[in-house]
All heavy atoms as TSV, in Angstrom:
chain	resi	resn	atom	element	x	y	z
A	1	MET	N	N	63.793	126.242	-36.348
A	1	MET	CA	C	63.039	127.302	-35.706
A	1	MET	C	C	63.336	128.601	-36.450
A	1	MET	O	O	64.452	128.831	-36.898
A	1	MET	CB	C	63.454	127.411	-34.239
A	1	MET	CG	C	62.627	128.397	-33.468
A	1	MET	SD	S	63.045	128.510	-31.733
A	1	MET	CE	C	62.343	127.007	-31.116
A	2	ARG	N	N	62.349	129.417	-36.539
A	2	ARG	CA	C	62.506	130.684	-37.246
A	2	ARG	C	C	63.124	131.748	-36.353
A	2	ARG	O	O	62.993	131.712	-35.130
A	2	ARG	CB	C	61.165	131.179	-37.737
A	2	ARG	CG	C	60.575	130.349	-38.816
A	2	ARG	CD	C	59.309	130.951	-39.305
A	2	ARG	NE	N	58.822	130.176	-40.432
A	2	ARG	CZ	C	57.867	130.579	-41.219
A	2	ARG	NH1	N	57.267	131.726	-41.012
A	2	ARG	NH2	N	57.480	129.825	-42.212
A	3	ALA	N	N	63.776	132.697	-36.972
A	3	ALA	CA	C	64.417	133.786	-36.235
A	3	ALA	C	C	63.370	134.657	-35.540
A	3	ALA	O	O	63.619	135.161	-34.437
A	3	ALA	CB	C	65.271	134.620	-37.176
A	4	THR	N	N	62.208	134.831	-36.161
A	4	THR	CA	C	61.172	135.651	-35.529
A	4	THR	C	C	60.627	134.977	-34.268
A	4	THR	O	O	60.295	135.662	-33.303
A	4	THR	CB	C	60.015	135.918	-36.507
A	4	THR	OG1	O	59.491	134.676	-36.976
A	4	THR	CG2	C	60.482	136.744	-37.691
A	5	THR	N	N	60.556	133.649	-34.287
A	5	THR	CA	C	60.113	132.927	-33.098
A	5	THR	C	C	61.111	133.100	-31.957
A	5	THR	O	O	60.721	133.290	-30.800
A	5	THR	CB	C	59.936	131.433	-33.413
A	5	THR	OG1	O	59.054	131.292	-34.521
A	5	THR	CG2	C	59.385	130.677	-32.228
A	6	LEU	N	N	62.386	133.048	-32.277
A	6	LEU	CA	C	63.409	133.264	-31.253
A	6	LEU	C	C	63.306	134.667	-30.666
A	6	LEU	O	O	63.427	134.847	-29.447
A	6	LEU	CB	C	64.806	133.046	-31.839
A	6	LEU	CG	C	65.171	131.612	-32.183
A	6	LEU	CD1	C	66.509	131.574	-32.892
A	6	LEU	CD2	C	65.212	130.771	-30.937
A	7	THR	N	N	63.067	135.653	-31.514
A	7	THR	CA	C	62.931	137.024	-31.033
A	7	THR	C	C	61.727	137.171	-30.119
A	7	THR	O	O	61.806	137.829	-29.074
A	7	THR	CB	C	62.802	137.978	-32.234
A	7	THR	OG1	O	63.900	137.774	-33.110
A	7	THR	CG2	C	62.767	139.415	-31.786
A	8	LYS	N	N	60.630	136.539	-30.485
A	8	LYS	CA	C	59.435	136.599	-29.644
A	8	LYS	C	C	59.663	135.922	-28.299
A	8	LYS	O	O	59.195	136.401	-27.257
A	8	LYS	CB	C	58.257	135.958	-30.356
A	8	LYS	CG	C	57.754	136.758	-31.528
A	8	LYS	CD	C	56.658	136.026	-32.278
A	8	LYS	CE	C	56.254	136.784	-33.524
A	8	LYS	NZ	N	55.251	136.060	-34.309
A	9	LEU	N	N	60.396	134.807	-28.292
A	9	LEU	CA	C	60.671	134.113	-27.037
A	9	LEU	C	C	61.608	134.924	-26.135
A	9	LEU	O	O	61.453	134.916	-24.914
A	9	LEU	CB	C	61.269	132.733	-27.323
A	9	LEU	CG	C	60.286	131.687	-27.833
A	9	LEU	CD1	C	61.026	130.412	-28.217
A	9	LEU	CD2	C	59.222	131.390	-26.789
A	10	VAL	N	N	62.559	135.614	-26.728
A	10	VAL	CA	C	63.433	136.488	-25.936
A	10	VAL	C	C	62.618	137.609	-25.301
A	10	VAL	O	O	62.790	137.931	-24.120
A	10	VAL	CB	C	64.573	137.051	-26.810
A	10	VAL	CG1	C	65.304	138.166	-26.098
A	10	VAL	CG2	C	65.538	135.956	-27.182
A	11	GLY	N	N	61.716	138.196	-26.074
A	11	GLY	CA	C	60.848	139.246	-25.536
A	11	GLY	C	C	59.940	138.727	-24.440
A	11	GLY	O	O	59.753	139.382	-23.410
A	12	LEU	N	N	59.368	137.541	-24.646
A	12	LEU	CA	C	58.516	136.938	-23.627
A	12	LEU	C	C	59.285	136.675	-22.342
A	12	LEU	O	O	58.790	136.941	-21.243
A	12	LEU	CB	C	57.903	135.644	-24.158
A	12	LEU	CG	C	57.034	134.857	-23.185
A	12	LEU	CD1	C	55.790	135.671	-22.817
A	12	LEU	CD2	C	56.662	133.513	-23.779
A	13	SER	N	N	60.498	136.180	-22.475
A	13	SER	CA	C	61.328	135.924	-21.298
A	13	SER	C	C	61.606	137.215	-20.530
A	13	SER	O	O	61.499	137.257	-19.304
A	13	SER	CB	C	62.641	135.280	-21.728
A	13	SER	OG	O	63.496	135.109	-20.637
A	14	ALA	N	N	61.943	138.270	-21.246
A	14	ALA	CA	C	62.215	139.552	-20.604
A	14	ALA	C	C	60.966	140.106	-19.923
A	14	ALA	O	O	61.035	140.607	-18.792
A	14	ALA	CB	C	62.747	140.550	-21.623
A	15	ILE	N	N	59.825	140.000	-20.584
A	15	ILE	CA	C	58.576	140.493	-20.004
A	15	ILE	C	C	58.216	139.719	-18.743
A	15	ILE	O	O	57.774	140.304	-17.748
A	15	ILE	CB	C	57.447	140.434	-21.051
A	15	ILE	CG1	C	57.663	141.511	-22.100
A	15	ILE	CG2	C	56.079	140.587	-20.403
A	15	ILE	CD1	C	56.739	141.411	-23.287
A	16	LEU	N	N	58.418	138.415	-18.759
A	16	LEU	CA	C	58.100	137.611	-17.579
A	16	LEU	C	C	59.003	137.953	-16.393
A	16	LEU	O	O	58.536	138.057	-15.256
A	16	LEU	CB	C	58.209	136.118	-17.910
A	16	LEU	CG	C	57.086	135.551	-18.763
A	16	LEU	CD1	C	57.410	134.123	-19.181
A	16	LEU	CD2	C	55.769	135.612	-18.034
A	17	VAL	N	N	60.281	138.136	-16.651
A	17	VAL	CA	C	61.195	138.477	-15.555
A	17	VAL	C	C	60.884	139.869	-15.006
A	17	VAL	O	O	60.814	140.060	-13.784
A	17	VAL	CB	C	62.661	138.370	-16.023
A	17	VAL	CG1	C	63.607	138.927	-14.981
A	17	VAL	CG2	C	63.003	136.913	-16.310
A	18	VAL	N	N	60.670	140.831	-15.879
A	18	VAL	CA	C	60.323	142.179	-15.419
A	18	VAL	C	C	58.966	142.164	-14.720
A	18	VAL	O	O	58.776	142.832	-13.691
A	18	VAL	CB	C	60.334	143.176	-16.604
A	18	VAL	CG1	C	59.742	144.511	-16.216
A	18	VAL	CG2	C	61.746	143.357	-17.115
A	19	GLY	N	N	58.028	141.376	-15.244
A	19	GLY	CA	C	56.729	141.232	-14.590
A	19	GLY	C	C	56.850	140.638	-13.199
A	19	GLY	O	O	56.104	141.006	-12.286
A	20	GLY	N	N	57.786	139.725	-13.015
A	20	GLY	CA	C	58.033	139.176	-11.691
A	20	GLY	C	C	58.533	140.235	-10.721
A	20	GLY	O	O	58.095	140.287	-9.564
A	21	PHE	N	N	59.442	141.088	-11.199
A	21	PHE	CA	C	59.931	142.178	-10.345
A	21	PHE	C	C	58.808	143.152	-9.987
A	21	PHE	O	O	58.682	143.577	-8.842
A	21	PHE	CB	C	61.065	142.933	-11.033
A	21	PHE	CG	C	62.394	142.275	-10.914
A	21	PHE	CD1	C	62.998	141.731	-12.024
A	21	PHE	CD2	C	63.052	142.197	-9.702
A	21	PHE	CE1	C	64.230	141.123	-11.928
A	21	PHE	CE2	C	64.284	141.594	-9.591
A	21	PHE	CZ	C	64.881	141.052	-10.712
A	22	VAL	N	N	57.994	143.504	-10.970
A	22	VAL	CA	C	56.901	144.439	-10.733
A	22	VAL	C	C	55.877	143.829	-9.780
A	22	VAL	O	O	55.401	144.493	-8.848
A	22	VAL	CB	C	56.249	144.861	-12.067
A	22	VAL	CG1	C	54.972	145.628	-11.845
A	22	VAL	CG2	C	57.229	145.681	-12.890
A	23	THR	N	N	55.539	142.569	-10.001
A	23	THR	CA	C	54.595	141.885	-9.120
A	23	THR	C	C	55.128	141.827	-7.701
A	23	THR	O	O	54.392	142.074	-6.736
A	23	THR	CB	C	54.321	140.460	-9.633
A	23	THR	OG1	O	53.796	140.539	-10.939
A	23	THR	CG2	C	53.352	139.733	-8.738
A	24	MET	N	N	56.391	141.506	-7.565
A	24	MET	CA	C	57.003	141.433	-6.239
A	24	MET	C	C	56.973	142.806	-5.553
A	24	MET	O	O	56.621	142.914	-4.381
A	24	MET	CB	C	58.448	140.950	-6.381
A	24	MET	CG	C	59.186	140.853	-5.102
A	24	MET	SD	S	58.771	139.348	-4.273
A	24	MET	CE	C	60.089	139.289	-3.112
A	25	GLY	N	N	57.320	143.836	-6.290
A	25	GLY	CA	C	57.368	145.167	-5.697
A	25	GLY	C	C	56.013	145.700	-5.278
A	25	GLY	O	O	55.839	146.181	-4.149
A	26	PHE	N	N	55.040	145.608	-6.168
A	26	PHE	CA	C	53.731	146.162	-5.841
A	26	PHE	C	C	52.963	145.309	-4.840
A	26	PHE	O	O	52.216	145.834	-4.018
A	26	PHE	CB	C	52.891	146.359	-7.110
A	26	PHE	CG	C	53.282	147.582	-7.883
A	26	PHE	CD1	C	53.687	147.480	-9.196
A	26	PHE	CD2	C	53.259	148.833	-7.292
A	26	PHE	CE1	C	54.058	148.595	-9.921
A	26	PHE	CE2	C	53.624	149.958	-8.000
A	26	PHE	CZ	C	54.022	149.843	-9.315
A	27	SER	N	N	53.129	144.004	-4.908
A	27	SER	CA	C	52.386	143.166	-3.965
A	27	SER	C	C	52.970	143.253	-2.561
A	27	SER	O	O	52.267	143.002	-1.585
A	27	SER	CB	C	52.337	141.718	-4.450
A	27	SER	OG	O	53.626	141.195	-4.582
A	28	ARG	N	N	54.229	143.631	-2.437
A	28	ARG	CA	C	54.797	143.836	-1.097
A	28	ARG	C	C	54.155	145.013	-0.395
A	28	ARG	O	O	54.151	145.086	0.831
A	28	ARG	CB	C	56.303	144.071	-1.191
A	28	ARG	CG	C	57.072	142.792	-1.382
A	28	ARG	CD	C	58.541	143.042	-1.453
A	28	ARG	NE	N	59.038	143.453	-0.136
A	28	ARG	CZ	C	60.307	143.710	0.108
A	28	ARG	NH1	N	61.186	143.622	-0.859
A	28	ARG	NH2	N	60.695	144.069	1.302
A	29	LEU	N	N	53.634	145.963	-1.171
A	29	LEU	CA	C	52.970	147.115	-0.558
A	29	LEU	C	C	51.645	146.721	0.079
A	29	LEU	O	O	51.257	147.278	1.106
A	29	LEU	CB	C	52.726	148.201	-1.613
A	29	LEU	CG	C	53.962	148.826	-2.235
A	29	LEU	CD1	C	53.553	149.752	-3.364
A	29	LEU	CD2	C	54.766	149.561	-1.192
A	30	ALA	N	N	50.929	145.790	-0.534
A	30	ALA	CA	C	49.590	145.441	-0.072
A	30	ALA	C	C	49.572	144.200	0.822
A	30	ALA	O	O	48.755	144.113	1.733
A	30	ALA	CB	C	48.674	145.215	-1.267
A	31	ILE	N	N	50.449	143.244	0.527
A	31	ILE	CA	C	50.465	141.994	1.300
A	31	ILE	C	C	51.872	141.768	1.828
A	31	ILE	O	O	52.786	142.525	1.529
A	31	ILE	CB	C	50.003	140.804	0.428
A	31	ILE	CG1	C	50.858	140.686	-0.824
A	31	ILE	CG2	C	48.548	140.947	0.061
A	31	ILE	CD1	C	50.508	139.513	-1.716
A	32	GLY	N	N	52.069	140.742	2.573
A	32	GLY	CA	C	53.370	140.471	3.178
A	32	GLY	C	C	54.416	140.008	2.179
A	32	GLY	O	O	54.123	139.669	1.023
A	33	TYR	N	N	55.641	139.965	2.658
A	33	TYR	CA	C	56.778	139.603	1.817
A	33	TYR	C	C	56.675	138.157	1.333
A	33	TYR	O	O	56.956	137.873	0.163
A	33	TYR	CB	C	58.075	139.812	2.594
A	33	TYR	CG	C	59.300	139.332	1.867
A	33	TYR	CD1	C	59.808	140.057	0.791
A	33	TYR	CD2	C	59.947	138.162	2.242
A	33	TYR	CE1	C	60.923	139.618	0.110
A	33	TYR	CE2	C	61.074	137.725	1.563
A	33	TYR	CZ	C	61.549	138.454	0.506
A	33	TYR	OH	O	62.651	138.013	-0.174
A	34	ASP	N	N	56.297	137.247	2.211
A	34	ASP	CA	C	56.238	135.833	1.828
A	34	ASP	C	C	55.198	135.565	0.752
A	34	ASP	O	O	55.450	134.832	-0.203
A	34	ASP	CB	C	55.950	134.966	3.056
A	34	ASP	CG	C	57.107	134.960	4.040
A	34	ASP	OD1	O	58.251	135.150	3.588
A	34	ASP	OD2	O	56.856	134.777	5.248
A	35	LEU	N	N	54.035	136.161	0.880
A	35	LEU	CA	C	52.996	135.962	-0.127
A	35	LEU	C	C	53.365	136.660	-1.439
A	35	LEU	O	O	53.080	136.136	-2.522
A	35	LEU	CB	C	51.649	136.462	0.387
A	35	LEU	CG	C	50.436	136.155	-0.475
A	35	LEU	CD1	C	50.321	134.659	-0.731
A	35	LEU	CD2	C	49.174	136.668	0.190
A	36	ALA	N	N	54.016	137.800	-1.347
A	36	ALA	CA	C	54.465	138.495	-2.557
A	36	ALA	C	C	55.490	137.653	-3.308
A	36	ALA	O	O	55.453	137.560	-4.539
A	36	ALA	CB	C	55.063	139.846	-2.192
A	37	ARG	N	N	56.378	137.026	-2.579
A	37	ARG	CA	C	57.373	136.161	-3.198
A	37	ARG	C	C	56.714	134.947	-3.849
A	37	ARG	O	O	57.106	134.510	-4.922
A	37	ARG	CB	C	58.389	135.726	-2.153
A	37	ARG	CG	C	59.652	135.188	-2.725
A	37	ARG	CD	C	60.701	135.029	-1.690
A	37	ARG	NE	N	60.207	134.124	-0.637
A	37	ARG	CZ	C	60.915	133.751	0.402
A	37	ARG	NH1	N	62.133	134.221	0.554
A	37	ARG	NH2	N	60.421	132.926	1.290
A	38	THR	N	N	55.678	134.429	-3.200
A	38	THR	CA	C	54.940	133.290	-3.762
A	38	THR	C	C	54.220	133.686	-5.048
A	38	THR	O	O	54.139	132.889	-5.986
A	38	THR	CB	C	53.930	132.766	-2.728
A	38	THR	OG1	O	54.628	132.414	-1.534
A	38	THR	CG2	C	53.180	131.571	-3.253
A	39	LEU	N	N	53.694	134.891	-5.114
A	39	LEU	CA	C	53.008	135.350	-6.324
A	39	LEU	C	C	53.981	135.610	-7.474
A	39	LEU	O	O	53.653	135.376	-8.635
A	39	LEU	CB	C	52.230	136.628	-6.040
A	39	LEU	CG	C	50.961	136.493	-5.207
A	39	LEU	CD1	C	50.391	137.869	-4.911
A	39	LEU	CD2	C	49.942	135.630	-5.914
A	40	ALA	N	N	55.167	136.099	-7.170
A	40	ALA	CA	C	56.115	136.461	-8.211
A	40	ALA	C	C	56.959	135.277	-8.689
A	40	ALA	O	O	57.504	135.322	-9.794
A	40	ALA	CB	C	57.042	137.564	-7.706
A	41	ALA	N	N	57.045	134.221	-7.908
A	41	ALA	CA	C	57.917	133.095	-8.246
A	41	ALA	C	C	57.591	132.447	-9.596
A	41	ALA	O	O	58.521	132.156	-10.358
A	41	ALA	CB	C	57.887	132.063	-7.137
A	42	PRO	N	N	56.323	132.187	-9.932
A	42	PRO	CA	C	56.067	131.566	-11.246
A	42	PRO	C	C	56.517	132.424	-12.426
A	42	PRO	O	O	56.993	131.890	-13.437
A	42	PRO	CB	C	54.545	131.380	-11.271
A	42	PRO	CG	C	54.129	131.387	-9.855
A	42	PRO	CD	C	55.090	132.273	-9.146
A	43	LEU	N	N	56.422	133.725	-12.301
A	43	LEU	CA	C	56.876	134.598	-13.385
A	43	LEU	C	C	58.394	134.534	-13.533
A	43	LEU	O	O	58.920	134.419	-14.647
A	43	LEU	CB	C	56.422	136.038	-13.131
A	43	LEU	CG	C	54.917	136.275	-13.171
A	43	LEU	CD1	C	54.607	137.698	-12.735
A	43	LEU	CD2	C	54.380	136.016	-14.550
A	44	PHE	N	N	59.094	134.624	-12.407
A	44	PHE	CA	C	60.548	134.526	-12.443
A	44	PHE	C	C	60.996	133.190	-13.019
A	44	PHE	O	O	61.870	133.129	-13.891
A	44	PHE	CB	C	61.146	134.666	-11.043
A	44	PHE	CG	C	61.199	136.065	-10.529
A	44	PHE	CD1	C	60.636	136.384	-9.315
A	44	PHE	CD2	C	61.838	137.068	-11.230
A	44	PHE	CE1	C	60.686	137.662	-8.817
A	44	PHE	CE2	C	61.894	138.362	-10.746
A	44	PHE	CZ	C	61.319	138.651	-9.534
A	45	LEU	N	N	60.415	132.111	-12.533
A	45	LEU	CA	C	60.843	130.785	-12.952
A	45	LEU	C	C	60.549	130.520	-14.428
A	45	LEU	O	O	61.382	129.936	-15.133
A	45	LEU	CB	C	60.182	129.721	-12.085
A	45	LEU	CG	C	60.674	129.665	-10.636
A	45	LEU	CD1	C	59.882	128.638	-9.845
A	45	LEU	CD2	C	62.147	129.356	-10.591
A	46	SER	N	N	59.395	130.935	-14.901
A	46	SER	CA	C	59.080	130.700	-16.312
A	46	SER	C	C	59.973	131.550	-17.219
A	46	SER	O	O	60.439	131.071	-18.257
A	46	SER	CB	C	57.606	130.958	-16.586
A	46	SER	OG	O	57.257	132.275	-16.238
A	47	GLY	N	N	60.227	132.793	-16.844
A	47	GLY	CA	C	61.146	133.626	-17.631
A	47	GLY	C	C	62.554	133.072	-17.644
A	47	GLY	O	O	63.225	133.046	-18.686
A	48	PHE	N	N	63.012	132.576	-16.502
A	48	PHE	CA	C	64.348	131.984	-16.412
A	48	PHE	C	C	64.426	130.699	-17.220
A	48	PHE	O	O	65.427	130.437	-17.899
A	48	PHE	CB	C	64.702	131.729	-14.946
A	48	PHE	CG	C	66.071	131.159	-14.750
A	48	PHE	CD1	C	67.188	131.942	-14.940
A	48	PHE	CD2	C	66.231	129.836	-14.383
A	48	PHE	CE1	C	68.462	131.413	-14.766
A	48	PHE	CE2	C	67.483	129.307	-14.204
A	48	PHE	CZ	C	68.607	130.088	-14.396
A	49	ALA	N	N	63.370	129.882	-17.174
A	49	ALA	CA	C	63.358	128.622	-17.920
A	49	ALA	C	C	63.405	128.877	-19.426
A	49	ALA	O	O	64.118	128.172	-20.164
A	49	ALA	CB	C	62.126	127.810	-17.554
A	50	ILE	N	N	62.681	129.871	-19.892
A	50	ILE	CA	C	62.719	130.211	-21.322
A	50	ILE	C	C	64.112	130.696	-21.700
A	50	ILE	O	O	64.650	130.324	-22.750
A	50	ILE	CB	C	61.646	131.257	-21.664
A	50	ILE	CG1	C	60.261	130.651	-21.517
A	50	ILE	CG2	C	61.841	131.797	-23.080
A	50	ILE	CD1	C	59.143	131.654	-21.644
A	51	ALA	N	N	64.728	131.508	-20.845
A	51	ALA	CA	C	66.068	132.019	-21.129
A	51	ALA	C	C	67.094	130.883	-21.177
A	51	ALA	O	O	67.972	130.860	-22.051
A	51	ALA	CB	C	66.473	133.052	-20.082
A	52	VAL	N	N	66.989	129.915	-20.278
A	52	VAL	CA	C	67.906	128.775	-20.285
A	52	VAL	C	C	67.699	127.938	-21.549
A	52	VAL	O	O	68.664	127.486	-22.177
A	52	VAL	CB	C	67.725	127.920	-19.011
A	52	VAL	CG1	C	68.434	126.593	-19.121
A	52	VAL	CG2	C	68.222	128.678	-17.797
A	53	GLY	N	N	66.435	127.735	-21.926
A	53	GLY	CA	C	66.159	126.996	-23.152
A	53	GLY	C	C	66.706	127.699	-24.388
A	53	GLY	O	O	67.260	127.048	-25.283
A	54	LEU	N	N	66.578	129.003	-24.433
A	54	LEU	CA	C	67.118	129.757	-25.567
A	54	LEU	C	C	68.643	129.716	-25.597
A	54	LEU	O	O	69.261	129.656	-26.664
A	54	LEU	CB	C	66.630	131.204	-25.523
A	54	LEU	CG	C	65.160	131.399	-25.859
A	54	LEU	CD1	C	64.750	132.842	-25.606
A	54	LEU	CD2	C	64.875	131.008	-27.285
A	55	PHE	N	N	69.256	129.721	-24.418
A	55	PHE	CA	C	70.713	129.602	-24.357
A	55	PHE	C	C	71.156	128.248	-24.889
A	55	PHE	O	O	72.113	128.156	-25.678
A	55	PHE	CB	C	71.210	129.798	-22.923
A	55	PHE	CG	C	72.682	129.585	-22.776
A	55	PHE	CD1	C	73.576	130.553	-23.187
A	55	PHE	CD2	C	73.177	128.414	-22.230
A	55	PHE	CE1	C	74.946	130.358	-23.066
A	55	PHE	CE2	C	74.532	128.213	-22.102
A	55	PHE	CZ	C	75.421	129.180	-22.524
A	56	ALA	N	N	70.466	127.192	-24.472
A	56	ALA	CA	C	70.799	125.851	-24.954
A	56	ALA	C	C	70.603	125.757	-26.466
A	56	ALA	O	O	71.426	125.161	-27.173
A	56	ALA	CB	C	69.941	124.811	-24.236
A	57	PHE	N	N	69.533	126.353	-26.968
A	57	PHE	CA	C	69.300	126.359	-28.413
A	57	PHE	C	C	70.409	127.122	-29.133
A	57	PHE	O	O	70.854	126.713	-30.202
A	57	PHE	CB	C	67.931	126.971	-28.724
A	57	PHE	CG	C	67.543	126.843	-30.158
A	57	PHE	CD1	C	67.013	125.660	-30.633
A	57	PHE	CD2	C	67.721	127.904	-31.032
A	57	PHE	CE1	C	66.666	125.532	-31.964
A	57	PHE	CE2	C	67.372	127.792	-32.361
A	57	PHE	CZ	C	66.846	126.595	-32.834
A	58	GLY	N	N	70.849	128.232	-28.555
A	58	GLY	CA	C	71.938	129.003	-29.157
A	58	GLY	C	C	73.239	128.228	-29.213
A	58	GLY	O	O	73.977	128.296	-30.198
A	59	VAL	N	N	73.517	127.465	-28.154
A	59	VAL	CA	C	74.729	126.642	-28.149
A	59	VAL	C	C	74.628	125.557	-29.223
A	59	VAL	O	O	75.587	125.307	-29.962
A	59	VAL	CB	C	74.953	126.023	-26.750
A	59	VAL	CG1	C	76.034	124.969	-26.780
A	59	VAL	CG2	C	75.306	127.108	-25.749
A	60	LEU	N	N	73.464	124.913	-29.321
A	60	LEU	CA	C	73.277	123.887	-30.346
A	60	LEU	C	C	73.373	124.477	-31.752
A	60	LEU	O	O	73.891	123.845	-32.672
A	60	LEU	CB	C	71.928	123.185	-30.155
A	60	LEU	CG	C	71.819	122.305	-28.918
A	60	LEU	CD1	C	70.388	121.792	-28.781
A	60	LEU	CD2	C	72.805	121.167	-28.965
A	61	TRP	N	N	72.898	125.703	-31.924
A	61	TRP	CA	C	72.998	126.362	-33.220
A	61	TRP	C	C	74.454	126.643	-33.575
A	61	TRP	O	O	74.888	126.435	-34.705
A	61	TRP	CB	C	72.177	127.646	-33.206
A	61	TRP	CG	C	72.349	128.491	-34.423
A	61	TRP	CD1	C	71.962	128.190	-35.689
A	61	TRP	CD2	C	72.981	129.760	-34.487
A	61	TRP	NE1	N	72.298	129.217	-36.535
A	61	TRP	CE2	C	72.924	130.193	-35.826
A	61	TRP	CE3	C	73.573	130.592	-33.539
A	61	TRP	CZ2	C	73.453	131.407	-36.238
A	61	TRP	CZ3	C	74.095	131.812	-33.953
A	61	TRP	CH2	C	74.028	132.195	-35.285
A	62	LYS	N	N	75.235	127.109	-32.599
A	62	LYS	CA	C	76.645	127.399	-32.852
A	62	LYS	C	C	77.424	126.124	-33.176
A	62	LYS	O	O	78.377	126.157	-33.947
A	62	LYS	CB	C	77.280	128.076	-31.630
A	62	LYS	CG	C	77.137	129.557	-31.627
A	62	LYS	CD	C	77.827	130.133	-32.824
A	62	LYS	CE	C	78.242	131.549	-32.565
A	62	LYS	NZ	N	78.739	132.215	-33.738
A	63	LEU	N	N	77.016	125.003	-32.568
A	63	LEU	CA	C	77.679	123.734	-32.841
A	63	LEU	C	C	77.229	123.117	-34.158
A	63	LEU	O	O	77.822	122.140	-34.613
A	63	LEU	CB	C	77.406	122.755	-31.694
A	63	LEU	CG	C	78.032	123.101	-30.352
A	63	LEU	CD1	C	77.585	122.128	-29.298
A	63	LEU	CD2	C	79.546	123.120	-30.464
A	64	GLY	N	N	76.176	123.666	-34.757
A	64	GLY	CA	C	75.705	123.164	-36.036
A	64	GLY	C	C	74.714	122.028	-35.942
A	64	GLY	O	O	74.408	121.381	-36.935
A	65	VAL	N	N	74.202	121.772	-34.760
A	65	VAL	CA	C	73.246	120.671	-34.565
A	65	VAL	C	C	71.865	121.054	-35.082
A	65	VAL	O	O	71.178	120.231	-35.693
A	65	VAL	CB	C	73.193	120.264	-33.079
A	65	VAL	CG1	C	72.167	119.180	-32.839
A	65	VAL	CG2	C	74.574	119.836	-32.602
A	66	VAL	N	N	71.456	122.295	-34.835
A	66	VAL	CA	C	70.145	122.779	-35.292
A	66	VAL	C	C	70.366	123.986	-36.199
A	66	VAL	O	O	71.434	124.578	-36.207
A	66	VAL	CB	C	69.226	123.157	-34.106
A	66	VAL	CG1	C	68.890	121.957	-33.273
A	66	VAL	CG2	C	69.842	124.237	-33.267
A	67	ALA	N	N	69.336	124.314	-36.948
A	67	ALA	CA	C	69.426	125.455	-37.871
A	67	ALA	C	C	68.353	126.476	-37.537
A	67	ALA	O	O	67.280	126.125	-37.080
A	67	ALA	CB	C	69.263	124.984	-39.305
A	68	ILE	N	N	68.681	127.731	-37.769
A	68	ILE	CA	C	67.726	128.814	-37.607
A	68	ILE	C	C	67.335	129.266	-39.013
A	68	ILE	O	O	68.171	129.664	-39.810
A	68	ILE	CB	C	68.328	129.992	-36.812
A	68	ILE	CG1	C	68.664	129.546	-35.400
A	68	ILE	CG2	C	67.362	131.171	-36.790
A	68	ILE	CD1	C	69.332	130.607	-34.573
A	69	GLU	N	N	66.029	129.182	-39.285
A	69	GLU	CA	C	65.530	129.583	-40.600
A	69	GLU	C	C	65.362	131.097	-40.651
A	69	GLU	O	O	65.043	131.729	-39.666
A	69	GLU	CB	C	64.187	128.917	-40.864
A	69	GLU	CG	C	64.241	127.416	-40.852
A	69	GLU	CD	C	62.871	126.795	-40.913
A	69	GLU	OE1	O	61.880	127.544	-41.067
A	69	GLU	OE2	O	62.780	125.579	-40.792
A	70	GLU	N	N	65.552	131.643	-41.804
A	70	GLU	CA	C	65.401	133.092	-41.996
A	70	GLU	C	C	64.005	133.464	-42.303
A	70	GLU	O	O	63.165	132.859	-42.723
A	70	GLU	CB	C	66.320	133.578	-43.109
A	70	GLU	CG	C	67.765	133.477	-42.747
A	70	GLU	CD	C	68.164	134.322	-41.539
A	70	GLU	OE1	O	67.637	135.442	-41.368
A	70	GLU	OE2	O	68.995	133.854	-40.771
């Protein structure tokens, strides 16, 4: 995997998590708490899943199992 791809995935993960917070905050103003949480959950979960995958890739890279291309 290329280093630029890893950087883009880190940015995507951060944007998704922040987007989940923003969605949760603004949708609570217009709709109820339960529906706001339902709308924000996919953003939180996808951002968290990407972050966990990147962490696992980083561990494998440190162990020498996979390589990061320049």
